[in-house]
N, CA, C, O and the ligand as a Tripos MOL2 file, in Angstrom:
@<TRIPOS>MOLECULE
protein
  261   259    66     0     0
PROTEIN
NO_CHARGES

@<TRIPOS>ATOM
      1 N           0.9270   -1.1730   -0.0080 N.3       1 MET1
      2 CA          0.0550    0.0480   -0.0160 C.3       1 MET1
      3 C           0.8540    1.2850   -0.0450 C.2       1 MET1
      4 O           1.6930    1.5220    0.8240 O.2       1 MET1
      5 N           0.6170    2.0450   -0.9890 N.am      2 PRO2
      6 CA          1.5310    3.3970   -1.0150 C.3       2 PRO2
      7 C           0.9320    4.2930   -0.1090 C.2       2 PRO2
      8 O          -0.2640    4.2950    0.1850 O.2       2 PRO2
      9 N           1.8720    5.1210    0.3640 N.am      3 LEU3
     10 CA          1.5190    6.2500    1.2980 C.3       3 LEU3
     11 C           1.4730    7.4520    0.5930 C.2       3 LEU3
     12 O           2.5030    7.8540    0.0540 O.2       3 LEU3
     13 N           0.2800    8.1820    0.5010 N.am      4 TYR4
     14 CA          0.1030    9.3790   -0.1040 C.3       4 TYR4
     15 C          -0.0600   10.5600    0.7590 C.2       4 TYR4
     16 O          -0.5180   10.4570    1.8970 O.2       4 TYR4
     17 N           0.3090   11.6880    0.2360 N.am      5 GLU5
     18 CA          0.2800   12.9720    0.9870 C.3       5 GLU5
     19 C          -0.8240   13.7800    0.5300 C.2       5 GLU5
     20 O          -1.0090   13.8740   -0.6830 O.2       5 GLU5
     21 N          -1.5860   14.3780    1.3470 N.am      6 PHE6
     22 CA         -2.7850   15.2290    0.8220 C.3       6 PHE6
     23 C          -2.6430   16.5940    1.4230 C.2       6 PHE6
     24 O          -1.9330   16.8440    2.3970 O.2       6 PHE6
     25 N          -3.3780   17.4580    0.7630 N.am      7 ASP7
     26 CA         -3.4920   18.8220    1.1370 C.3       7 ASP7
     27 C          -5.0270   19.1110    1.2880 C.2       7 ASP7
     28 O          -5.8000   18.9960    0.3360 O.2       7 ASP7
     29 N          -5.3950   19.4700    2.4740 N.am      8 CYS8
     30 CA         -6.7590   19.7940    2.7340 C.3       8 CYS8
     31 C          -7.0310   21.2050    2.3340 C.2       8 CYS8
     32 O          -6.3450   22.1110    2.8080 O.2       8 CYS8
     33 N          -8.1360   21.4780    1.3640 N.am      9 PRO9
     34 CA         -8.5270   22.8050    1.0790 C.3       9 PRO9
     35 C          -9.2860   23.4630    2.2220 C.2       9 PRO9
     36 O          -9.3190   24.6790    2.4100 O.2       9 PRO9
     37 N          -9.8720   22.5770    2.9400 N.am     10 GLY10
     38 CA        -10.7320   23.1250    4.0580 C.3      10 GLY10
     39 C         -10.0560   23.7320    5.2400 C.2      10 GLY10
     40 O         -10.3460   24.8530    5.6580 O.2      10 GLY10
     41 N          -9.0860   22.9100    5.8050 N.am     11 CYS11
     42 CA         -8.3090   23.4900    7.1100 C.3      11 CYS11
     43 C          -6.8830   23.8480    6.7790 C.2      11 CYS11
     44 O          -6.1540   24.4220    7.5880 O.2      11 CYS11
     45 N          -6.4570   23.4510    5.4190 N.am     12 GLY12
     46 CA         -5.2110   23.7120    5.1750 C.3      12 GLY12
     47 C          -4.0920   22.8130    5.7030 C.2      12 GLY12
     48 O          -2.9160   23.1480    5.5600 O.2      12 GLY12
     49 N          -4.4020   21.8020    6.2440 N.am     13 GLN13
     50 CA         -3.4880   21.0110    6.9950 C.3      13 GLN13
     51 C          -3.1910   19.8450    6.1000 C.2      13 GLN13
     52 O          -4.0750   19.2480    5.4860 O.2      13 GLN13
     53 N          -1.6300   19.4740    6.0340 N.am     14 PRO14
     54 CA         -1.4330   18.5200    5.1430 C.3      14 PRO14
     55 C          -1.4730   17.0700    6.0130 C.2      14 PRO14
     56 O          -1.3260   17.0370    7.2350 O.2      14 PRO14
     57 N          -1.6540   16.1080    5.3320 N.am     15 PHE15
     58 CA         -1.7180   14.7680    6.2130 C.3      15 PHE15
     59 C          -1.2650   13.7080    5.2450 C.2      15 PHE15
     60 O          -1.1650   13.9510    4.0430 O.2      15 PHE15
     61 N          -0.9710   12.4490    5.8030 N.am     16 GLU16
     62 CA         -0.6500   11.3560    4.9820 C.3      16 GLU16
     63 C          -1.6410   10.3130    5.2060 C.2      16 GLU16
     64 O          -2.3250   10.2500    6.2280 O.2      16 GLU16
     65 N          -1.7130    9.4150    4.1340 N.am     17 LYS17
     66 CA         -2.7640    8.4060    4.2660 C.3      17 LYS17
     67 C          -2.3590    7.0810    3.5230 C.2      17 LYS17
     68 O          -1.9910    7.1020    2.3490 O.2      17 LYS17
     69 N          -2.4360    6.0460    4.1880 N.am     18 LEU18
     70 CA         -2.2260    4.9050    3.2740 C.3      18 LEU18
     71 C          -3.3790    4.5190    2.3840 C.2      18 LEU18
     72 O          -4.4750    4.5020    2.9430 O.2      18 LEU18
     73 N          -3.3490    4.2610    1.3280 N.am     19 VAL19
     74 CA         -4.4300    4.1170    0.2490 C.3      19 VAL19
     75 C          -4.1360    2.8170   -0.4600 C.2      19 VAL19
     76 O          -3.0760    2.5900   -1.0430 O.2      19 VAL19
     77 N          -5.1450    1.9850   -0.3670 N.am     20 ARG20
     78 CA         -4.8520    0.6990   -0.8880 C.3      20 ARG20
     79 C          -4.9690    0.4770   -2.3810 C.2      20 ARG20
     80 O          -4.5260   -0.5200   -2.9510 O.2      20 ARG20
     81 N          -5.6470    1.5580   -3.0210 N.am     21 SER21
     82 CA         -5.7630    1.4920   -4.3980 C.3      21 SER21
     83 C          -6.1210    2.8630   -5.0460 C.2      21 SER21
     84 O          -6.5370    3.8280   -4.4060 O.2      21 SER21
     85 N          -5.9170    2.8360   -6.3590 N.am     22 ALA22
     86 CA         -5.9780    4.5100   -6.7660 C.3      22 ALA22
     87 C          -7.4640    4.8200   -6.6060 C.2      22 ALA22
     88 O          -7.7220    5.9860   -6.3070 O.2      22 ALA22
     89 N          -8.4420    4.0080   -6.7480 N.am     23 ALA23
     90 CA         -9.9610    4.3450   -6.6330 C.3      23 ALA23
     91 C         -10.1640    4.7070   -5.0830 C.2      23 ALA23
     92 O         -11.0600    5.4840   -4.7540 O.2      23 ALA23
     93 N          -9.3180    4.1300   -4.1520 N.am     24 ALA24
     94 CA         -9.6980    4.5300   -2.8050 C.3      24 ALA24
     95 C          -9.1700    5.9150   -2.4690 C.2      24 ALA24
     96 O          -9.4520    6.4460   -1.3950 O.2      24 ALA24
     97 N          -8.4020    6.5060   -3.3890 N.am     25 VAL25
     98 CA         -7.9490    7.7840   -3.1880 C.3      25 VAL25
     99 C          -9.0850    8.8570   -2.9080 C.2      25 VAL25
    100 O          -9.0010    9.7580   -2.0740 O.2      25 VAL25
    101 N         -10.3080    8.5730   -3.8620 N.am     26 ASN26
    102 CA        -11.4180    9.3130   -3.6750 C.3      26 ASN26
    103 C         -12.2490    9.1100   -2.5160 C.2      26 ASN26
    104 O         -13.2770    9.7740   -2.3830 O.2      26 ASN26
    105 N         -11.9090    8.2830   -1.6960 N.am     27 ASP27
    106 CA        -12.7740    7.8520   -0.3890 C.3      27 ASP27
    107 C         -11.9810    8.6870    0.7630 C.2      27 ASP27
    108 O         -12.5600    8.7930    1.8440 O.2      27 ASP27
    109 N         -10.8610    9.2110    0.6310 N.am     28 VAL28
    110 CA        -10.1270    9.7470    1.6010 C.3      28 VAL28
    111 C         -10.7100   11.1090    2.0390 C.2      28 VAL28
    112 O         -10.9470   12.0440    1.2740 O.2      28 VAL28
    113 N         -10.9140   11.0930    3.4130 N.am     29 VAL29
    114 CA        -11.2310   12.4350    4.0080 C.3      29 VAL29
    115 C         -10.3290   13.0100    4.8870 C.2      29 VAL29
    116 O          -9.4940   12.2760    5.4160 O.2      29 VAL29
    117 N         -10.3490   14.2230    5.1430 N.am     30 CYS30
    118 CA         -9.5120   14.9810    5.9370 C.3      30 CYS30
    119 C          -9.6630   14.5370    7.5020 C.2      30 CYS30
    120 O         -10.7280   14.6030    8.1160 O.2      30 CYS30
    121 N          -8.4900   14.0970    8.0200 N.am     31 PRO31
    122 CA         -8.7520   13.4550    9.5460 C.3      31 PRO31
    123 C          -8.8830   14.7840   10.5430 C.2      31 PRO31
    124 O          -9.2810   14.6220   11.6960 O.2      31 PRO31
    125 N          -8.5770   15.9320   10.1100 N.am     32 ASN32
    126 CA         -8.6340   17.1120   10.6960 C.3      32 ASN32
    127 C         -10.1570   17.7210   10.7760 C.2      32 ASN32
    128 O         -10.6440   18.0450   11.8590 O.2      32 ASN32
    129 N         -10.7780   17.8340    9.6920 N.am     33 CYS33
    130 CA        -11.9160   18.6870    9.5770 C.3      33 CYS33
    131 C         -12.8940   17.8170    8.8060 C.2      33 CYS33
    132 O         -14.0370   18.2510    8.6560 O.2      33 CYS33
    133 N         -12.5650   16.6370    8.3030 N.am     34 GLY34
    134 CA        -13.5950   15.7580    7.6040 C.3      34 GLY34
    135 C         -13.9710   16.2780    6.0860 C.2      34 GLY34
    136 O         -14.9550   15.8500    5.4830 O.2      34 GLY34
    137 N         -13.1160   17.1950    5.5800 N.am     35 ASN35
    138 CA        -13.3870   17.5010    4.2620 C.3      35 ASN35
    139 C         -13.3150   16.1870    3.2450 C.2      35 ASN35
    140 O         -12.3410   15.4350    3.2930 O.2      35 ASN35
    141 N         -14.2150   16.0050    2.4880 N.am     36 PRO36
    142 CA        -14.2670   14.8280    1.7230 C.3      36 PRO36
    143 C         -13.3410   15.0540    0.3380 C.2      36 PRO36
    144 O         -13.2010   14.1460   -0.4810 O.2      36 PRO36
    145 N         -12.8750   16.0600    0.2190 N.am     37 ARG37
    146 CA        -12.0630   16.3920   -1.1390 C.3      37 ARG37
    147 C         -10.7220   16.9880   -0.8320 C.2      37 ARG37
    148 O         -10.4010   18.1200   -1.1940 O.2      37 ARG37
    149 N          -9.9610   16.1830   -0.1540 N.am     38 PRO38
    150 CA         -8.5170   16.6500   -0.0210 C.3      38 PRO38
    151 C          -7.7750   16.4170   -1.3890 C.2      38 PRO38
    152 O          -8.1360   15.5370   -2.1710 O.2      38 PRO38
    153 N          -6.7890   17.2040   -1.6130 N.am     39 ARG39
    154 CA         -5.9850   17.1130   -2.6990 C.3      39 ARG39
    155 C          -4.8000   16.2820   -2.7000 C.2      39 ARG39
    156 O          -3.9320   16.5120   -1.8580 O.2      39 ARG39
    157 N          -4.6660   15.4230   -3.4680 N.am     40 LYS40
    158 CA         -3.4840   14.5860   -3.4220 C.3      40 LYS40
    159 C          -2.2750   15.1850   -3.9500 C.2      40 LYS40
    160 O          -2.1960   15.5720   -5.1150 O.2      40 LYS40
    161 N          -1.2340   15.2750   -3.0230 N.am     41 LYS41
    162 CA          0.0080   15.7280   -3.6040 C.3      41 LYS41
    163 C           0.8580   14.8800   -4.2640 C.2      41 LYS41
    164 O           0.7070   13.6620   -4.1640 O.2      41 LYS41
    165 N           1.7710   15.3850   -4.9530 N.am     42 LEU42
    166 CA          2.8290   14.5510   -5.7290 C.3      42 LEU42
    167 C           3.5600   13.6930   -4.6920 C.2      42 LEU42
    168 O           3.6100   14.0880   -3.5270 O.2      42 LEU42
    169 N           4.1390   12.5180   -5.0650 N.am     43 SER43
    170 CA          4.9440   11.8860   -4.1990 C.3      43 SER43
    171 C           6.1790   12.7120   -3.7930 C.2      43 SER43
    172 O           6.6300   13.4950   -4.6290 O.2      43 SER43
    173 N           6.7790   12.6070   -2.5640 N.am     44 THR44
    174 CA          7.8510   13.2970   -2.1490 C.3      44 THR44
    175 C           9.0750   13.1360   -2.9250 C.2      44 THR44
    176 O           9.8270   14.0830   -3.1560 O.2      44 THR44
    177 N           9.2720   11.9970   -3.3110 N.am     45 PHE45
    178 CA         10.5330   11.7910   -4.0010 C.3      45 PHE45
    179 C          10.4770   12.4550   -5.4300 C.2      45 PHE45
    180 O          11.4980   12.6150   -6.0970 O.2      45 PHE45
    181 N           9.2930   12.8110   -5.8360 N.am     46 ALA46
    182 CA          9.1650   13.2670   -7.1380 C.3      46 ALA46
    183 C           9.6300   14.8220   -7.3560 C.2      46 ALA46
    184 O          10.0860   15.2570   -8.4140 O.2      46 ALA46
    185 N           9.4460   15.5190   -6.2500 N.am     47 MET47
    186 CA         10.0570   16.7820   -6.3770 C.3      47 MET47
    187 C          11.4310   17.1640   -5.7130 C.2      47 MET47
    188 O          11.7830   16.6960   -4.6310 O.2      47 MET47
    189 N          12.0800   17.9350   -6.3520 N.am     48 LYS48
    190 CA         13.4790   18.1650   -6.2000 C.3      48 LYS48
    191 C          13.6650   19.6750   -5.6240 C.2      48 LYS48
    192 O          13.1450   20.6220   -6.2150 O.2      48 LYS48
    193 N          14.3790   19.8400   -4.5230 N.am     49 GLY49
    194 CA         14.9350   21.2200   -4.3940 C.3      49 GLY49
    195 C          13.8120   22.2860   -3.8790 C.2      49 GLY49
    196 O          13.5970   22.5230   -2.6910 O.2      49 GLY49
    197 N          13.2300   22.8020   -4.8250 N.am     50 SER50
    198 CA         12.6130   24.0850   -4.3770 C.3      50 SER50
    199 C          11.1490   23.6440   -3.8280 C.2      50 SER50
    200 O          10.3940   22.8410   -4.3770 O.2      50 SER50
    201 N          10.9190   24.3660   -2.5960 N.am     51 SER51
    202 CA          9.7770   24.1180   -1.8340 C.3      51 SER51
    203 C           8.9100   25.4770   -1.7780 C.2      51 SER51
    204 O           8.5710   26.0090   -0.7210 O.2      51 SER51
    205 N           8.6340   25.9070   -2.9160 N.am     52 SER52
    206 CA          7.7960   27.0290   -3.0330 C.3      52 SER52
    207 C           6.3370   26.7710   -2.6900 C.2      52 SER52
    208 O           5.8780   25.6480   -2.8970 O.2      52 SER52
    209 N           5.6140   27.6870   -2.2040 N.am     53 GLY53
    210 CA          4.2320   27.5810   -1.8300 C.3      53 GLY53
    211 C           3.3220   26.9740   -2.9330 C.2      53 GLY53
    212 O           2.9590   25.8140   -2.7440 O.2      53 GLY53
    213 N           2.9740   27.5050   -3.8790 N.am     54 SER54
    214 CA          1.9590   27.0420   -4.8030 C.3      54 SER54
    215 C           2.6320   26.9270   -6.1860 C.2      54 SER54
    216 O           3.1730   27.8790   -6.7500 O.2      54 SER54
    217 N           2.5530   25.6960   -6.6730 N.am     55 SER55
    218 CA          3.1000   25.3950   -8.0480 C.3      55 SER55
    219 C           1.9600   24.9940   -9.0810 C.2      55 SER55
    220 O           1.8830   23.9000   -9.6400 O.2      55 SER55
    221 N           1.1680   25.9620   -9.2240 N.am     56 SER56
    222 CA         -0.0710   25.7790  -10.2260 C.3      56 SER56
    223 C           0.2850   26.0510  -11.6220 C.2      56 SER56
    224 O          -0.5260   25.8270  -12.5200 O.2      56 SER56
    225 N           1.5140   26.5470  -11.8660 N.am     57 ALA57
    226 CA          1.7990   26.8400  -13.2690 C.3      57 ALA57
    227 C           2.5310   25.9930  -14.1120 C.2      57 ALA57
    228 O           3.6600   26.2720  -14.5160 O.2      57 ALA57
    229 N           1.8340   24.8200  -14.4290 N.am     58 GLY58
    230 CA          2.3490   23.8830  -15.3660 C.3      58 GLY58
    231 C           3.7360   23.1970  -14.9310 C.2      58 GLY58
    232 O           4.1570   23.3160  -13.7810 O.2      58 GLY58
    233 N           4.3830   22.5120  -15.8680 N.am     59 SER59
    234 CA          5.4540   21.9300  -15.4430 C.3      59 SER59
    235 C           6.7750   22.4930  -16.1050 C.2      59 SER59
    236 O           7.8180   21.8390  -16.0650 O.2      59 SER59
    237 N           6.7020   23.5830  -16.6430 N.am     60 SER60
    238 CA          7.8250   24.2710  -17.2580 C.3      60 SER60
    239 C           8.5240   25.1310  -16.2920 C.2      60 SER60
    240 O           7.9430   26.1330  -15.8770 O.2      60 SER60
    241 N           9.9190   24.7950  -15.8210 N.am     61 CYS61
    242 CA         10.4960   25.5900  -14.9340 C.3      61 CYS61
    243 C          11.7700   26.1840  -15.6380 C.2      61 CYS61
    244 O          12.9000   25.9110  -15.2320 O.2      61 CYS61
    245 N          11.5600   26.9190  -16.5940 N.am     62 SER62
    246 CA         12.7410   27.6160  -17.2610 C.3      62 SER62
    247 C          12.8560   29.2540  -16.7590 C.2      62 SER62
    248 O          12.4260   30.2610  -17.3210 O.2      62 SER62
    249 N          13.4810   29.1340  -15.6960 N.am     63 THR63
    250 CA         13.7500   30.4350  -15.0370 C.3      63 THR63
    251 C          14.9910   31.1980  -15.3950 C.2      63 THR63
    252 O          15.2840   32.3410  -15.0440 O.2      63 THR63
    253 N          15.6890   30.3520  -16.1720 N.am     64 GLY64
    254 CA         16.9460   30.8670  -16.8110 C.3      64 GLY64
    255 C          18.1880   30.9150  -16.0230 C.2      64 GLY64
    256 O          19.1020   31.7100  -16.2420 O.2      64 GLY64
    257 N          18.1740   29.9020  -14.9660 N.am     65 LEU65
    258 CA         19.3360   29.4790  -14.2350 C.3      65 LEU65
    259 C          20.2510   28.5470  -14.8780 C.2      65 LEU65
    260 O          21.2580   28.1610  -14.2840 O.2      65 LEU65
    261 ZN         -9.1520   19.4380    6.6300 Zn       66 ZN66
@<TRIPOS>BOND
     1     1     2 1
     2     2     3 1
     3     3     4 2
     4     3     5 am
     5     5     6 1
     6     6     7 1
     7     7     8 2
     8     7     9 am
     9     9    10 1
    10    10    11 1
    11    11    12 2
    12    11    13 am
    13    13    14 1
    14    14    15 1
    15    15    16 2
    16    15    17 am
    17    17    18 1
    18    18    19 1
    19    19    20 2
    20    19    21 am
    21    21    22 1
    22    22    23 1
    23    23    24 2
    24    23    25 am
    25    25    26 1
    26    26    27 1
    27    27    28 2
    28    27    29 am
    29    29    30 1
    30    30    31 1
    31    31    32 2
    32    31    33 am
    33    33    34 1
    34    34    35 1
    35    35    36 2
    36    35    37 am
    37    37    38 1
    38    38    39 1
    39    39    40 2
    40    39    41 am
    41    41    42 1
    42    42    43 1
    43    43    44 2
    44    43    45 am
    45    45    46 1
    46    46    47 1
    47    47    48 2
    48    47    49 am
    49    49    50 1
    50    50    51 1
    51    51    52 2
    52    51    53 am
    53    53    54 1
    54    54    55 1
    55    55    56 2
    56    55    57 am
    57    57    58 1
    58    58    59 1
    59    59    60 2
    60    59    61 am
    61    61    62 1
    62    62    63 1
    63    63    64 2
    64    63    65 am
    65    65    66 1
    66    66    67 1
    67    67    68 2
    68    67    69 am
    69    69    70 1
    70    70    71 1
    71    71    72 2
    72    71    73 am
    73    73    74 1
    74    74    75 1
    75    75    76 2
    76    75    77 am
    77    77    78 1
    78    78    79 1
    79    79    80 2
    80    79    81 am
    81    81    82 1
    82    82    83 1
    83    83    84 2
    84    83    85 am
    85    85    86 1
    86    86    87 1
    87    87    88 2
    88    87    89 am
    89    89    90 1
    90    90    91 1
    91    91    92 2
    92    91    93 am
    93    93    94 1
    94    94    95 1
    95    95    96 2
    96    95    97 am
    97    97    98 1
    98    98    99 1
    99    99   100 2
   100    99   101 am
   101   101   102 1
   102   102   103 1
   103   103   104 2
   104   103   105 am
   105   105   106 1
   106   106   107 1
   107   107   108 2
   108   107   109 am
   109   109   110 1
   110   110   111 1
   111   111   112 2
   112   111   113 am
   113   113   114 1
   114   114   115 1
   115   115   116 2
   116   115   117 am
   117   117   118 1
   118   118   119 1
   119   119   120 2
   120   119   121 am
   121   121   122 1
   122   122   123 1
   123   123   124 2
   124   123   125 am
   125   125   126 1
   126   126   127 1
   127   127   128 2
   128   127   129 am
   129   129   130 1
   130   130   131 1
   131   131   132 2
   132   131   133 am
   133   133   134 1
   134   134   135 1
   135   135   136 2
   136   135   137 am
   137   137   138 1
   138   138   139 1
   139   139   140 2
   140   139   141 am
   141   141   142 1
   142   142   143 1
   143   143   144 2
   144   143   145 am
   145   145   146 1
   146   146   147 1
   147   147   148 2
   148   147   149 am
   149   149   150 1
   150   150   151 1
   151   151   152 2
   152   151   153 am
   153   153   154 1
   154   154   155 1
   155   155   156 2
   156   155   157 am
   157   157   158 1
   158   158   159 1
   159   159   160 2
   160   159   161 am
   161   161   162 1
   162   162   163 1
   163   163   164 2
   164   163   165 am
   165   165   166 1
   166   166   167 1
   167   167   168 2
   168   167   169 am
   169   169   170 1
   170   170   171 1
   171   171   172 2
   172   171   173 am
   173   173   174 1
   174   174   175 1
   175   175   176 2
   176   175   177 am
   177   177   178 1
   178   178   179 1
   179   179   180 2
   180   179   181 am
   181   181   182 1
   182   182   183 1
   183   183   184 2
   184   183   185 am
   185   185   186 1
   186   186   187 1
   187   187   188 2
   188   187   189 am
   189   189   190 1
   190   190   191 1
   191   191   192 2
   192   191   193 am
   193   193   194 1
   194   194   195 1
   195   195   196 2
   196   195   197 am
   197   197   198 1
   198   198   199 1
   199   199   200 2
   200   199   201 am
   201   201   202 1
   202   202   203 1
   203   203   204 2
   204   203   205 am
   205   205   206 1
   206   206   207 1
   207   207   208 2
   208   207   209 am
   209   209   210 1
   210   210   211 1
   211   211   212 2
   212   211   213 am
   213   213   214 1
   214   214   215 1
   215   215   216 2
   216   215   217 am
   217   217   218 1
   218   218   219 1
   219   219   220 2
   220   219   221 am
   221   221   222 1
   222   222   223 1
   223   223   224 2
   224   223   225 am
   225   225   226 1
   226   226   227 1
   227   227   228 2
   228   227   229 am
   229   229   230 1
   230   230   231 1
   231   231   232 2
   232   231   233 am
   233   233   234 1
   234   234   235 1
   235   235   236 2
   236   235   237 am
   237   237   238 1
   238   238   239 1
   239   239   240 2
   240   239   241 am
   241   241   242 1
   242   242   243 1
   243   243   244 2
   244   243   245 am
   245   245   246 1
   246   246   247 1
   247   247   248 2
   248   247   249 am
   249   249   250 1
   250   250   251 1
   251   251   252 2
   252   251   253 am
   253   253   254 1
   254   254   255 1
   255   255   256 2
   256   255   257 am
   257   257   258 1
   258   258   259 1
   259   259   260 2
@<TRIPOS>SUBSTRUCTURE
     1 MET1         2 RESIDUE 1 A MET
     2 PRO2         6 RESIDUE 1 A PRO
     3 LEU3        10 RESIDUE 1 A LEU
     4 TYR4        14 RESIDUE 1 A TYR
     5 GLU5        18 RESIDUE 1 A GLU
     6 PHE6        22 RESIDUE 1 A PHE
     7 ASP7        26 RESIDUE 1 A ASP
     8 CYS8        30 RESIDUE 1 A CYS
     9 PRO9        34 RESIDUE 1 A PRO
    10 GLY10       38 RESIDUE 1 A GLY
    11 CYS11       42 RESIDUE 1 A CYS
    12 GLY12       46 RESIDUE 1 A GLY
    13 GLN13       50 RESIDUE 1 A GLN
    14 PRO14       54 RESIDUE 1 A PRO
    15 PHE15       58 RESIDUE 1 A PHE
    16 GLU16       62 RESIDUE 1 A GLU
    17 LYS17       66 RESIDUE 1 A LYS
    18 LEU18       70 RESIDUE 1 A LEU
    19 VAL19       74 RESIDUE 1 A VAL
    20 ARG20       78 RESIDUE 1 A ARG
    21 SER21       82 RESIDUE 1 A SER
    22 ALA22       86 RESIDUE 1 A ALA
    23 ALA23       90 RESIDUE 1 A ALA
    24 ALA24       94 RESIDUE 1 A ALA
    25 VAL25       98 RESIDUE 1 A VAL
    26 ASN26      102 RESIDUE 1 A ASN
    27 ASP27      106 RESIDUE 1 A ASP
    28 VAL28      110 RESIDUE 1 A VAL
    29 VAL29      114 RESIDUE 1 A VAL
    30 CYS30      118 RESIDUE 1 A CYS
    31 PRO31      122 RESIDUE 1 A PRO
    32 ASN32      126 RESIDUE 1 A ASN
    33 CYS33      130 RESIDUE 1 A CYS
    34 GLY34      134 RESIDUE 1 A GLY
    35 ASN35      138 RESIDUE 1 A ASN
    36 PRO36      142 RESIDUE 1 A PRO
    37 ARG37      146 RESIDUE 1 A ARG
    38 PRO38      150 RESIDUE 1 A PRO
    39 ARG39      154 RESIDUE 1 A ARG
    40 LYS40      158 RESIDUE 1 A LYS
    41 LYS41      162 RESIDUE 1 A LYS
    42 LEU42      166 RESIDUE 1 A LEU
    43 SER43      170 RESIDUE 1 A SER
    44 THR44      174 RESIDUE 1 A THR
    45 PHE45      178 RESIDUE 1 A PHE
    46 ALA46      182 RESIDUE 1 A ALA
    47 MET47      186 RESIDUE 1 A MET
    48 LYS48      190 RESIDUE 1 A LYS
    49 GLY49      194 RESIDUE 1 A GLY
    50 SER50      198 RESIDUE 1 A SER
    51 SER51      202 RESIDUE 1 A SER
    52 SER52      206 RESIDUE 1 A SER
    53 GLY53      210 RESIDUE 1 A GLY
    54 SER54      214 RESIDUE 1 A SER
    55 SER55      218 RESIDUE 1 A SER
    56 SER56      222 RESIDUE 1 A SER
    57 ALA57      226 RESIDUE 1 A ALA
    58 GLY58      230 RESIDUE 1 A GLY
    59 SER59      234 RESIDUE 1 A SER
    60 SER60      238 RESIDUE 1 A SER
    61 CYS61      242 RESIDUE 1 A CYS
    62 SER62      246 RESIDUE 1 A SER
    63 THR63      250 RESIDUE 1 A THR
    64 GLY64      254 RESIDUE 1 A GLY
    65 LEU65      258 RESIDUE 1 A LEU
    66 ZN66       261 GROUP 0 **** ****
C-alpha cells in the first residue's frame, strides 16, 4: 500500500494516508476537519529542491538559471 500525501483545502492541514488502491483515493477524507475532497500531492521523491508554496503553473521551470 502506497502512502500518499494530501493537502486539505478546508483546514489547510497536510496529512498522510495509506491508500490501498487508486480508486480509494477518492474515499479519503481529511482527519482534521472531515473534508471529503483533499487534494493528493505528488510523491515526495518526485519533487526536487524548491519548496515554494503554490506550483500551479504547469511543469515548465525555465527560470533561466
Ligand atoms: Zn481539513
